[in-house]
Backbone as CSV, one residue per row, in Angstrom:
resi,resn,N_x,N_y,N_z,CA_x,CA_y,CA_z,C_x,C_y,C_z
1,GLN,-13.750,9.888,-2.387,-13.871,9.793,-0.949,-13.803,8.322,-0.536
2,VAL,-12.943,8.039,0.440,-12.741,6.681,0.922,-12.880,6.667,2.438
3,GLN,-13.610,5.698,2.936,-13.694,5.457,4.369,-13.176,4.057,4.661
4,LEU,-12.405,3.931,5.734,-11.756,2.684,6.082,-12.137,2.259,7.489
5,VAL,-12.389,0.976,7.664,-12.731,0.427,8.965,-11.906,-0.824,9.203
6,GLU,-11.067,-0.789,10.244,-10.241,-1.935,10.587,-10.992,-2.876,11.522
7,SER,-10.614,-4.137,11.477,-11.141,-5.125,12.399,-10.132,-6.261,12.520
8,GLY,-10.332,-7.108,13.505,-9.494,-8.285,13.665,-8.474,-8.197,14.774
9,GLY,-8.361,-7.046,15.410,-7.427,-6.924,16.507,-7.901,-7.692,17.725
10,GLY,-7.022,-7.816,18.694,-7.361,-8.528,19.904,-6.133,-8.860,20.715
11,LEU,-6.324,-9.754,21.670,-5.260,-10.189,22.564,-4.800,-11.581,22.176
12,VAL,-3.508,-11.725,21.959,-2.929,-13.020,21.612,-1.647,-13.220,22.400
13,GLN,-1.257,-14.473,22.537,0.005,-14.795,23.182,1.159,-14.652,22.207
14,ALA,2.332,-14.397,22.738,3.524,-14.337,21.910,3.659,-15.614,21.090
15,GLY,4.003,-15.451,19.826,4.094,-16.570,18.911,2.824,-16.855,18.157
16,GLY,1.742,-16.209,18.540,0.466,-16.417,17.899,0.308,-15.603,16.634
17,SER,-0.882,-15.694,16.060,-1.173,-15.039,14.788,-2.480,-14.271,14.859
18,LEU,-2.563,-13.240,14.057,-3.779,-12.467,13.888,-3.875,-12.016,12.443
19,ARG,-5.085,-11.851,11.980,-5.333,-11.309,10.658,-6.196,-10.073,10.785
20,LEU,-5.645,-8.945,10.399,-6.379,-7.697,10.413,-7.029,-7.462,9.064
21,SER,-8.212,-6.894,9.094,-8.931,-6.560,7.875,-9.190,-5.071,7.819
22,CYS,-9.245,-4.553,6.622,-9.526,-3.144,6.383,-10.598,-3.060,5.309
23,ALA,-11.810,-2.792,5.731,-12.930,-2.675,4.805,-13.041,-1.242,4.327
24,ALA,-13.082,-1.062,3.027,-13.092,0.264,2.431,-14.391,0.522,1.697
25,SER,-14.824,1.760,1.764,-15.946,2.215,0.964,-15.419,2.943,-0.264
26,GLY,-16.230,3.011,-1.281,-15.854,3.736,-2.475,-15.054,2.899,-3.453
27,ARG,-15.381,3.017,-4.702,-14.686,2.235,-5.718,-13.277,2.718,-5.987
28,THR,-12.944,3.920,-5.529,-11.610,4.441,-5.724,-10.556,3.675,-4.945
29,PHE,-10.962,2.911,-3.921,-10.006,2.139,-3.145,-9.205,1.205,-4.028
30,SER,-9.828,0.661,-5.027,-9.160,-0.300,-5.888,-7.998,0.307,-6.657
31,THR,-7.925,1.621,-6.737,-6.842,2.301,-7.439,-5.831,2.921,-6.485
32,TYR,-6.035,2.771,-5.204,-5.193,3.415,-4.204,-4.132,2.476,-3.654
33,THR,-3.011,3.063,-3.296,-2.048,2.357,-2.471,-2.644,2.186,-1.074
34,MET,-2.464,1.020,-0.492,-2.966,0.744,0.843,-1.794,0.425,1.762
35,GLY,-1.850,0.966,2.963,-0.783,0.737,3.911,-1.303,0.448,5.299
36,TRP,-0.447,-0.148,6.094,-0.714,-0.374,7.506,0.342,0.341,8.333
37,PHE,-0.106,0.994,9.362,0.749,1.679,10.312,0.374,1.237,11.714
38,ARG,1.247,1.469,12.649,0.924,1.148,14.029,1.517,2.192,14.959
39,GLN,0.898,2.331,16.099,1.358,3.279,17.097,1.267,2.634,18.467
40,ALA,2.418,2.411,19.062,2.483,1.884,20.417,2.313,3.025,21.408
41,ALA,1.884,2.678,22.596,1.669,3.680,23.631,2.949,4.458,23.885
42,GLY,2.842,5.769,23.854,3.979,6.624,24.125,4.963,6.764,22.990
43,LYS,4.664,6.205,21.833,5.575,6.270,20.701,4.882,6.866,19.483
44,GLU,5.686,7.258,18.510,5.158,7.804,17.280,4.612,6.705,16.387
45,ARG,3.702,7.090,15.524,3.173,6.157,14.553,4.273,5.737,13.585
46,GLU,4.326,4.452,13.278,5.352,3.950,12.393,4.755,3.136,11.249
47,PHE,5.465,3.131,10.160,5.068,2.368,8.994,5.248,0.886,9.232
48,VAL,4.300,0.087,8.756,4.370,-1.362,8.880,4.513,-2.036,7.516
49,ALA,3.591,-1.735,6.611,3.595,-2.391,5.308,2.739,-1.607,4.333
50,SER,2.984,-1.808,3.052,2.181,-1.177,2.016,2.063,-2.104,0.816
51,ILE,1.056,-1.824,0.007,0.820,-2.622,-1.187,0.205,-1.729,-2.253
52,THR,0.664,-1.876,-3.479,0.133,-1.072,-4.568,-1.249,-1.560,-4.973
53,TRP,-1.908,-0.764,-5.784,-3.295,-1.066,-6.149,-3.433,-2.400,-6.859
54,ASP,-2.424,-2.775,-7.630,-2.472,-4.020,-8.388,-1.715,-5.149,-7.692
55,ALA,-1.231,-4.896,-6.473,-0.518,-5.878,-5.664,0.789,-6.338,-6.300
56,ARG,1.299,-5.576,-7.237,2.565,-5.933,-7.866,3.765,-5.613,-6.994
57,SER,3.572,-4.743,-6.032,4.677,-4.327,-5.184,4.218,-4.235,-3.743
58,THR,5.026,-4.782,-2.850,4.783,-4.665,-1.415,6.040,-4.163,-0.732
59,ASN,5.867,-3.575,0.421,6.978,-3.050,1.183,6.703,-3.282,2.663
60,TYR,7.749,-3.632,3.406,7.607,-3.943,4.820,8.680,-3.254,5.638
61,ALA,8.290,-2.877,6.839,9.283,-2.425,7.790,10.182,-3.598,8.166
62,ASP,11.442,-3.309,8.435,12.376,-4.376,8.786,11.909,-5.164,10.009
63,SER,11.240,-4.502,10.913,10.831,-5.140,12.151,9.777,-6.228,11.958
64,VAL,9.070,-6.199,10.829,8.013,-7.177,10.591,8.281,-8.047,9.381
65,LYS,9.329,-7.771,8.653,9.632,-8.518,7.440,9.819,-10.002,7.755
66,GLY,9.140,-10.836,6.985,9.196,-12.267,7.197,8.147,-12.790,8.152
67,ARG,7.485,-11.900,8.881,6.456,-12.305,9.829,5.069,-11.823,9.430
68,PHE,5.003,-10.672,8.780,3.725,-10.097,8.366,3.577,-10.202,6.860
69,ALA,2.345,-10.305,6.400,2.051,-10.348,4.978,0.862,-9.449,4.673
70,ILE,1.070,-8.498,3.790,0.003,-7.597,3.388,-0.613,-8.105,2.089
71,SER,-1.908,-7.954,1.969,-2.600,-8.378,0.763,-3.860,-7.538,0.593
72,ARG,-4.498,-7.692,-0.542,-5.742,-6.980,-0.779,-6.610,-7.759,-1.750
73,ASP,-7.899,-7.535,-1.637,-8.875,-8.120,-2.540,-9.737,-6.966,-3.024
74,ASN,-9.392,-6.440,-4.174,-10.095,-5.265,-4.678,-11.557,-5.556,-4.995
75,ALA,-11.862,-6.787,-5.368,-13.248,-7.152,-5.634,-14.102,-7.033,-4.382
76,LYS,-13.483,-7.229,-3.221,-14.178,-7.112,-1.945,-13.934,-5.778,-1.262
77,ASN,-13.149,-4.913,-1.896,-12.806,-3.620,-1.304,-12.212,-3.785,0.094
78,THR,-11.324,-4.745,0.224,-10.777,-5.081,1.529,-9.274,-5.311,1.449
79,GLY,-8.567,-4.790,2.435,-7.157,-5.056,2.597,-6.929,-5.897,3.836
80,TYR,-5.779,-6.566,3.891,-5.492,-7.473,4.990,-4.053,-7.317,5.456
81,LEU,-3.851,-7.631,6.701,-2.517,-7.764,7.245,-2.493,-9.047,8.062
82,GLN,-1.836,-10.064,7.530,-1.679,-11.327,8.233,-0.407,-11.254,9.052
83,MET,-0.522,-11.512,10.339,0.597,-11.388,11.257,0.886,-12.738,11.884
84,TYR,2.112,-13.185,11.756,2.574,-14.434,12.340,3.667,-14.156,13.365
85,SER,3.894,-15.132,14.217,4.988,-15.068,15.186,5.000,-13.735,15.919
86,LEU,3.868,-13.372,16.438,3.734,-12.073,17.089,4.592,-11.989,18.340
87,LYS,5.119,-10.804,18.559,5.968,-10.515,19.701,5.326,-9.436,20.558
88,PRO,5.660,-9.389,21.835,5.112,-8.320,22.675,5.360,-6.926,22.110
89,GLU,6.480,-6.726,21.446,6.781,-5.425,20.877,5.910,-5.070,19.678
90,ASP,5.109,-6.013,19.203,4.131,-5.718,18.164,2.872,-5.071,18.728
91,THR,2.756,-5.016,20.035,1.590,-4.419,20.667,1.457,-2.960,20.257
92,ALA,0.306,-2.609,19.712,0.073,-1.253,19.231,-1.351,-1.152,18.704
93,VAL,-1.762,0.070,18.436,-2.971,0.298,17.659,-2.565,0.283,16.193
94,TYR,-3.219,-0.548,15.410,-2.901,-0.689,13.999,-3.917,0.072,13.161
95,TYR,-3.410,0.855,12.222,-4.237,1.691,11.375,-4.087,1.302,9.914
96,CYS,-5.188,1.240,9.239,-5.208,1.085,7.799,-5.241,2.465,7.161
97,ALA,-4.544,2.624,6.054,-4.508,3.900,5.361,-4.527,3.682,3.860
98,ALA,-4.989,4.698,3.148,-5.043,4.630,1.696,-4.707,5.979,1.105
99,GLY,-4.113,5.959,-0.071,-3.774,7.180,-0.760,-3.508,6.932,-2.226
100,MET,-3.693,7.958,-3.018,-3.403,7.853,-4.440,-1.903,7.711,-4.640
101,PRO,-1.486,6.821,-5.537,-0.051,6.663,-5.790,0.618,7.996,-6.080
102,GLY,1.729,8.228,-5.421,2.451,9.478,-5.567,2.028,10.554,-4.591
103,PHE,1.042,10.270,-3.752,0.548,11.213,-2.763,0.597,10.582,-1.380
104,GLN,0.352,11.399,-0.385,0.372,10.903,0.986,-0.861,10.049,1.266
105,TYR,-0.800,9.320,2.374,-1.954,8.567,2.847,-2.928,9.539,3.492
106,ASN,-3.940,9.919,2.768,-4.879,10.924,3.260,-6.177,10.336,3.791
107,TYR,-6.327,9.024,3.723,-7.485,8.357,4.302,-7.015,7.373,5.352
108,TRP,-7.638,7.431,6.514,-7.228,6.611,7.651,-8.418,5.980,8.343
109,GLY,-8.229,4.758,8.811,-9.230,4.116,9.631,-9.118,4.551,11.076
110,GLN,-9.995,4.021,11.900,-10.047,4.407,13.309,-9.044,3.663,14.170
111,GLY,-8.483,2.595,13.648,-7.504,1.812,14.370,-8.110,0.616,15.075
112,THR,-7.311,-0.425,15.239,-7.714,-1.600,15.985,-6.555,-2.033,16.876
113,GLN,-6.864,-2.348,18.116,-5.835,-2.658,19.100,-5.344,-4.088,18.940
114,VAL,-4.039,-4.242,18.901,-3.396,-5.549,18.930,-2.525,-5.604,20.170
115,THR,-2.783,-6.576,21.017,-2.007,-6.749,22.237,-1.424,-8.152,22.258
116,VAL,-0.121,-8.233,22.421,0.584,-9.509,22.435,1.171,-9.706,23.823
117,SER,0.742,-10.744,24.494,1.211,-11.033,25.838,2.319,-12.077,25.800
118,SER,3.194,-12.024,26.784,4.284,-12.975,26.874,3.914,-14.143,27.759
């Protein structure tokens, strides 16, 4: 059983940066794939980034590649999403998710709002 809590969202100007955190409960988090998703108002939830349990592999949506960086610290049971050069189109609720490799993301956080103003 894993519980996830996101933090770090807020209001920033275009071109600014934010670092989102995902605090996880349970020692199983260290063996799970961790991902970030976002959902803008009126749109479907979309994939942002993912990272394997050992951080050997990362994956990014084309829309954020080169601007966002996903990382994790298993000793702290925490995942991160560092966001640079934010654009208004990055505005969304960002969700942290976790799942066993080879399975769907079955654990989700409550989401944290990121708003980028022009």
